[in-house]
C-alpha positions in Angstrom: 0.0 0.0 0.0 1.2 3.5 -0.8 4.5 2.3 -2.2 5.0 5.0 -4.9 6.7 8.3 -4.9 8.6 8.1 -1.6 8.4 4.4 -0.6 6.5 2.8 2.2 3.1 3.7 3.5 1.7 7.1 4.4 2.2 6.1 8.1 5.9 5.3 7.6 6.6 8.5 5.6 4.7 10.5 8.2 6.9 9.0 10.9 10.0 10.2 9.0 8.5 13.7 8.7 7.6 13.9 12.3 11.2 13.3 13.2 12.5 16.0 10.9 12.7 19.2 13.0 13.7 21.4 10.1 10.8 20.2 8.0 8.2 20.6 10.8 9.3 24.1 11.7 9.5 25.3 8.1 6.1 23.9 7.2 4.4 25.2 10.4 5.8 28.7 10.0 4.7 29.1 6.4 1.3 27.4 6.6 0.4 29.5 9.7 1.4 32.7 7.8 -0.6 31.7 4.7 -3.6 30.6 6.8 -3.7 33.8 8.8 -3.3 35.8 5.6 -6.2 34.1 4.0 -8.4 34.6 7.1 -7.5 38.3 7.2 -8.1 38.8 3.5 -11.5 37.0 3.7 -12.6 39.1 6.7 -11.5 42.3 5.0 -13.4 41.3 1.8 -16.7 41.5 3.8 -19.1 39.1 2.1 -16.7 36.2 1.6 -19.3 33.5 2.1 -21.4 34.9 -0.7 -18.4 34.9 -3.1 -17.6 31.3 -2.0 -21.1 30.2 -3.0 -20.8 32.1 -6.3 -17.5 30.4 -7.0 -19.0 27.0 -6.2 -22.0 27.6 -8.5 -19.7 28.6 -11.4 -17.6 25.4 -10.9 -20.7 23.2 -10.5 -22.2 24.5 -13.6 -19.0 24.2 -15.7 -18.3 20.7 -14.6 -21.9 19.6 -15.2 -21.5 20.9 -18.8 -17.8 20.2 -19.3 -18.2 18.6 -22.7 -19.9 21.7 -24.1 -17.4 24.1 -22.6 -14.3 22.1 -23.6 -15.5 21.9 -27.2 -16.3 25.6 -27.2 -12.9 26.4 -25.8 -11.1 24.2 -28.3 -13.0 25.7 -31.3 -12.3 29.3 -30.2 -8.6 28.5 -29.5 -8.2 26.9 -32.9 -9.8 29.9 -34.5 -7.1 32.0 -32.7 -4.3 29.9 -34.3 -3.7 27.5 -31.5 -3.0 23.8 -32.0 -5.3 22.0 -29.5 -4.6 18.4 -28.5 -6.7 16.1 -26.2 -4.8 13.5 -24.2 -6.7 10.7 -22.5 -3.8 9.4 -20.5 -0.5 10.6 -19.0 1.4 8.6 -21.6 -0.5 10.3 -24.4 0.1 13.8 -23.0 3.9 13.0 -22.7 4.0 11.6 -26.3 2.3 14.8 -27.7 4.7 17.0 -25.8 7.8 15.1 -27.0 6.6 15.1 -30.6 6.3 18.9 -30.5 9.8 19.2 -28.9 11.2 16.9 -31.6 9.5 18.8 -34.4 10.9 22.1 -33.0 14.3 20.5 -32.7 14.4 21.8 -29.2 17.5 21.7 -27.0 16.0 23.4 -23.9 12.6 24.1 -22.4 11.8 26.7 -19.8 8.8 26.0 -17.6 6.5 27.9 -15.3 3.3 27.3 -13.3 2.5 23.7 -14.1 1.6 21.0 -11.6 0.2 19.0 -14.5 3.8 18.4 -15.8 4.7 17.1 -12.4 1.8 14.8 -12.5 3.0 13.5 -15.9 6.7 13.4 -14.8 7.4 15.3 -18.0 10.8 16.6 -17.1 12.3 13.1 -17.0 10.7 12.3 -20.4 12.2 15.4 -21.9 15.7 14.6 -20.5 15.5 11.1 -21.9 15.4 12.6 -25.5 18.1 15.1 -24.7 16.0 18.2 -24.0 17.0 20.2 -20.9 13.9 21.2 -18.8 14.4 24.2 -16.5 11.9 25.2 -13.8 11.9 29.0 -13.6 9.6 29.6 -10.6 11.9 30.0 -7.6 10.4 27.3 -5.5 10.3 24.8 -8.4 13.9 25.7 -9.3 15.0 24.9 -5.7 13.4 21.5 -5.6 14.6 20.7 -9.0 18.2 21.3 -7.8 17.3 19.1 -4.7 16.0 16.3 -6.9 12.7 16.4 -5.1 9.0 16.8 -5.9 6.8 19.7 -4.8 5.7 19.6 -1.1 2.9 22.2 -1.6 0.7 23.2 -4.5 1.7 26.8 -4.6 4.9 26.8 -2.5 6.8 23.8 -3.7 9.8 24.3 -1.4 7.7 25.0 1.8 9.6 22.3 3.6 13.0 24.0 3.3 14.4 27.0 5.2 16.7 29.7 3.8 19.9 28.0 5.1 19.1 24.8 3.3 18.2 26.8 0.2 21.4 28.8 0.4 23.4 25.5 0.5 21.6 24.2 -2.7 22.1 27.4 -4.6 25.7 27.8 -3.5 26.5 24.4 -5.0 24.7 25.5 -8.2 26.7 28.8 -8.2 30.0 27.3 -7.4 30.5 29.8 -4.6 29.2 30.5 -1.2 26.0 32.5 -1.2 24.7 34.2 2.0 21.4 32.9 3.4 19.7 36.2 2.5 16.6 36.2 0.4 17.7 39.1 -1.9 21.1 37.5 -2.5 19.6 34.1 -3.3 16.8 35.4 -5.5 19.3 37.7 -7.3 21.5 34.7 -8.2 18.5 32.7 -9.6 17.3 35.7 -11.5 20.6 36.3 -13.3 21.0 32.6 -14.1 17.4 32.1 -15.4 17.6 35.2 -17.6 20.1 33.4 -19.8 17.9 30.3 -19.8 14.9 32.3 -21.0 16.8 33.8 -23.9 18.3 30.5 -25.0 15.1 28.3 -24.7 13.5 26.8 -27.7 10.2 26.1 -26.0 8.2 27.7 -23.2 6.0 25.4 -21.2 3.3 26.5 -18.8 0.3 25.3 -16.9 -3.1 27.0 -16.9 -5.1 28.4 -14.0 -8.2 29.0 -16.0 -9.2 28.6 -19.6 -11.9 30.9 -20.9 -14.4 29.0 -23.1 -16.0 32.1 -24.8 -12.8 33.3 -26.3 -10.4 30.3 -26.3 -8.0 32.2 -24.0 -5.9 30.8 -21.1 -5.1 32.7 -17.9 -2.1 32.4 -15.7 -1.8 33.7 -12.1 1.7 34.3 -10.7 3.7 36.5 -8.4 7.2 36.3 -10.0 6.7 37.2 -13.6 8.4 34.1 -14.9 5.3 32.8 -16.7 5.3 36.0 -18.8 8.9 35.3 -19.8 8.1 31.7 -20.6 5.1 32.6 -22.7 6.6 35.4 -24.7 10.3 34.8 -25.3 10.6 31.2 -26.8 9.3 30.7 -30.3 7.1 27.7 -29.3 4.7 27.6 -26.4 3.1 24.4 -24.9 0.4 24.8 -22.3 -0.7 21.7 -20.4 -4.0 22.0 -18.7 -6.2 19.6 -16.8 -9.5 19.2 -18.6 -11.4 20.8 -15.6 -9.6 24.1 -15.8 -12.4 25.6 -17.9 -14.7 28.5 -16.9 -17.4 29.9 -19.2 -16.5 33.6 -19.5 -14.3 36.5 -18.5 -17.0 37.7 -16.1 -16.6 34.4 -14.3 -12.9 35.1 -14.0 -13.6 38.1 -11.9 -15.0 35.7 -9.2 -12.0 33.4 -9.5 -9.6 36.3 -9.4 -11.1 37.3 -6.1 -11.2 33.9 -4.5 -7.9 32.3 -5.6 -5.3 34.9 -4.5 -7.0 35.5 -1.2 -7.3 31.8 -0.5 -3.8 31.0 -1.6 -1.6 33.7 -0.1 -3.9 36.3 1.4 -3.4 38.7 -1.5 -6.2 40.9 -2.8 -4.9 40.3 -6.3 -2.1 38.2 -7.7 0.9 40.3 -8.9 0.7 39.1 -12.5 -2.4 37.9 -14.2 -1.8 37.1 -17.9 -4.5 36.4 -20.4 -3.2 34.7 -23.5 -5.3 34.4 -26.7 -3.4 32.6 -29.4 0.2 32.9 -30.7 1.9 36.1 -31.8 0.2 38.2 -34.4 1.8 40.5 -36.9 1.3 43.6 -34.8 2.5 42.0 -31.6 5.9 43.0 -30.2 6.5 39.6 -28.6 4.9 36.2 -28.1 5.4 32.7 -29.5 5.2 32.0 -33.2 3.6 28.6 -32.5 1.3 27.7 -29.6 0.0 24.3 -28.5 -2.5 23.5 -25.7 -2.7 19.9 -24.5 -5.9 19.2 -22.6 -5.2 16.4 -20.2 -7.7 13.8 -18.8 -5.5 11.3 -17.0 -8.3 10.0 -14.8 -10.3 13.2 -14.4 -13.3 12.0 -16.5 -13.7 9.0 -14.1 -15.2 11.4 -11.6 -17.9 12.8 -14.0 -21.3 11.5 -13.1 -20.1 10.2 -9.7 -22.3 11.8 -7.1 -19.6 11.4 -4.4 -16.6 12.6 -6.3 -17.6 14.9 -9.2 -17.2 18.0 -7.1 -13.5 17.1 -6.8 -13.2 18.6 -10.3 -14.3 22.0 -8.9 -10.8 22.5 -7.3 -9.0 25.7 -8.4 -5.6 24.6 -6.9 -5.3 27.4 -4.3 -3.7 25.2 -1.6 -5.9 26.6 1.1 -6.9 23.1 2.3 -3.3 22.2 2.9 -2.7 25.3 5.0 -5.8 24.5 7.1 -5.2 20.8 7.5 -3.7 19.8 10.9 -2.2 16.7 9.4 -0.4 18.4 6.5 0.9 21.1 8.9 2.7 18.4 10.9 4.0 16.1 8.1 4.4 18.3 5.0 3.6 17.2 1.5 6.1 14.4 0.7 4.5 12.1 3.3 1.4 11.8 1.0 3.6 10.0 -1.7 2.1 11.6 -4.8 2.2 14.8 -6.9 -0.7 16.4 -4.9 -0.6 16.5 -1.1 -2.9 17.6 1.7 -6.6 16.9 1.8 -7.0 17.5 -2.0 -4.1 15.1 -2.7 -5.5 12.5 -0.3 -8.7 12.4 -2.5 -7.3 13.4 -5.9 -4.5 10.9 -6.1 -6.7 7.8 -5.4 -9.3 9.2 -7.8 -6.9 9.7 -10.7 -5.4 6.3 -10.0 -8.8 4.6 -10.1 -8.7 4.1 -6.3 -6.1 1.3 -6.7 -5.1 -0.6 -3.6 -1.6 0.9 -3.4 -3.2 4.3 -2.6 -5.8 3.0 -0.1 -3.9 4.3 3.0 -3.7 7.9 1.9 -7.4 8.5 2.8 -6.4 7.8 6.4 -4.1 10.8 6.5 -6.9 13.0 7.9 -8.5 13.8 11.2 -11.9 14.4 9.3 -12.2 17.7 11.2 -13.6 19.6 8.2 -11.1 22.4 8.3 -10.4 21.8 4.6 -14.0 22.4 3.7 -14.1 25.7 5.7 -11.0 26.9 3.9 -12.0 25.8 0.4 -13.0 28.9 -1.7 -15.4 26.7 -3.8 -16.7 24.6 -0.8 -15.5 21.1 -1.9 -16.5 18.6 0.9 -13.1 16.9 1.0 -13.7 15.5 4.5 -16.8 13.7 3.2 -14.9 12.4 0.2 -12.3 10.9 2.5 -15.0 9.0 4.3 -16.3 7.8 0.9 -12.8 6.5 0.0 -12.6 4.6 3.3 -16.0 3.1 2.7 -15.1 2.0 -0.8 -11.9 0.4 0.5 -14.0 -1.7 2.9 -16.6 -2.5 0.3 -13.8 -3.8 -1.9 -12.7 -6.2 0.8 -9.4 -4.4 1.5 -10.1 -3.3 5.1 -8.2 -4.4 8.1 -9.7 -7.6 9.3 -8.8 -7.1 12.9 -10.4 -3.6 12.9 -13.5 -5.0 11.3 -13.8 -7.7 14.0 -13.3 -5.0 16.6 -16.1 -2.9 15.2 -18.5 -5.9 15.1 -17.7 -6.5 18.8 -18.3 -2.8 19.5 -21.6 -2.8 17.7 -22.7 -5.9 19.6 -22.0 -4.3 23.0 -23.4 -0.8 22.4 -26.6 -2.1 20.8 -27.8 -3.7 24.0 -28.2 -1.8 27.3 -27.3 -4.7 29.5 -24.2 -5.6 27.6 -23.2 -2.0 27.5 -23.6 -1.6 31.2 -21.7 -4.8 31.9 -18.9 -3.7 29.6 -18.6 -0.3 31.4 -18.3 -2.1 34.8 -15.7 -4.5 33.4 -13.7 -1.6 31.9 -13.9 0.4 35.2 -12.4 -2.6 37.0 -9.8 -3.5 34.4 -8.4 0.0 34.0 -7.2 0.0 37.6 -4.1 -1.8 36.4 -3.2 0.8 33.7 -4.5 4.2 35.0 -1.9 6.6 36.3 -2.4 10.2 37.2 -5.9 10.1 35.8 -4.9 8.8 32.3 -4.1 5.5 30.5 -0.5 5.6 29.3 0.2 2.1 28.3 1.3 1.6 24.7 0.1 -2.0 24.3 -2.2 -3.2 21.6 -4.6 -0.7 20.0 -3.6 2.0 22.4 0.0 2.1 21.0 -0.7 4.5 18.2 -2.6 6.9 20.4 -0.5 6.9 23.5 2.8 7.3 21.7 1.9 11.0 21.4 -0.8 11.6 23.9 -2.6 10.1 26.9 -5.9 8.2 26.7 -8.5 9.4 29.2 -9.6 6.9 31.9 -13.2 5.9 32.3 -15.2 7.8 35.0 -15.4 6.0 38.3 -19.2 6.1 37.9 -20.8 6.5 34.5 -23.8 8.8 33.9 -26.1 5.8 33.8 -24.8 4.7 37.1 -25.2 8.1 38.6 -28.8 8.5 37.2 -30.4 6.4 39.9 -29.0 8.7 42.6 -30.1 11.7 40.6 -33.5 10.3 40.1 -34.0 10.0 43.9 -32.8 13.6 44.3 -35.4 14.7 41.7 -38.2 12.9 43.5 -37.3 14.6 46.8 -37.2 17.9 45.0 -40.7 17.4 43.7 -42.0 17.6 47.3 -40.9 21.3 47.5 -41.7 22.1 43.9 -44.5 24.3 42.4 -47.5 22.1 41.8 -47.6 22.7 38.0 -43.8 22.0 37.7 -44.2 19.0 39.9 -47.0 17.5 37.7 -44.7 18.0 34.6 -41.7 16.3 36.2 -43.8 13.4 37.5 -45.2 12.8 34.0 -41.6 12.9 32.5 -40.4 10.3 35.1 -43.4 8.1 34.5 -43.0 8.2 30.7 -39.3 7.3 31.1 -40.0 4.4 33.4 -42.7 3.1 31.0 -40.6 3.3 27.9 -37.5 1.8 29.7 -39.3 -1.5 30.1 -40.0 -1.8 26.3 -36.5 -0.9 25.0 -33.9 -3.5 24.2 -31.1 -0.9 23.6 -29.8 2.2 25.2 -30.8 5.6 23.7 
């Protein structure tokens, strides 16, 4: 289970992350800053919930009519001079990309803003045919040097601090660079400027595709995507098939929701709308433009009442910043391209919920913080429950756990058995209770008590205390107002009558 992209299970990878102090401190610091920024931006906006609902309705409508809007987008993009390709699988998307690179006789590709290329492992495929692929966004460039995958959707190097980054960039520079943000960014800027000018192909992702005009829109804060999409002669854009929105007026809603949810900004620094390749009157831009629309498992969610809303995601990363699990273990513990709550659902969904990804749905407390943070209100916490249920229905559940749940159901469904179990537990816990808590790490308590203390059972349960309380109520009736006394007597009488006919506790 969970053997890809990092090895071992989610639990094993999480164990390694929890023992990495550098990672935990870096992830905690950044996610707290992003989360507080998002909360402040939402509060300052004023009517945030109304905009969330508007965003949700736009995404619901678009995905419900995805075939129509995809065809409309493709027709309009082709009318603008764009070569539009549809790729059903990751392998097909890679093949199309390599064919374009070979046709252009490309030696180097500069890239920006594309999680889809990470999903496709496109960099490795380009390198295999002798094409250098250079990530130009600062975070992506850092993890490329480190030979790692992104740890966060919008901040790929969230798990590294400036000292670790300075060490990586110093090795790249061949000289010691001070762990100062301006010094490090200045080095990368100078080096990448040469790469932009030399590149044969510019490759980007796509935040939103506008169906009514065949345009694509990129959100960024560094300006690299503008260099990637204007300097090289050939541009390739890879977009998930769900990135469509109907119109430019719908973009206003998304341009309000996404930056605030992602980084707490009112507006992203650079928002580029690209409609086709360079025209005669244009001062810059690619001479040839390709858009590859990628399925790779996304269409499997269409028509599924439990998972279709997964396609509403606008990749802001807010669910990661809000998730208590992600904030402790970072992104690599999830084992796939996408991490956090969205990754815990999206990865199994794109992989047809195969057995090797079953355990990723357990990397959640089901607290619902992801839903509260999501700008388009995707119920990720419910989807995680659906994944767990499907795992059990497929017969891949833990047999010991299933046996334990059957035993639990047998006990709590009968008042006498429930009472007897409580008394037995109160007696048995005397051997393990210390300072008011159960600290033993034996059996099923091991996982819990490794990091916290299980509470002990009360010396007398509520049911055991009720008899005494009932006597006190009766005595109080003697001094009570006649009308109140009559009501209380009726309640007690009804309770005693119904208790004789019930075979289970309420």
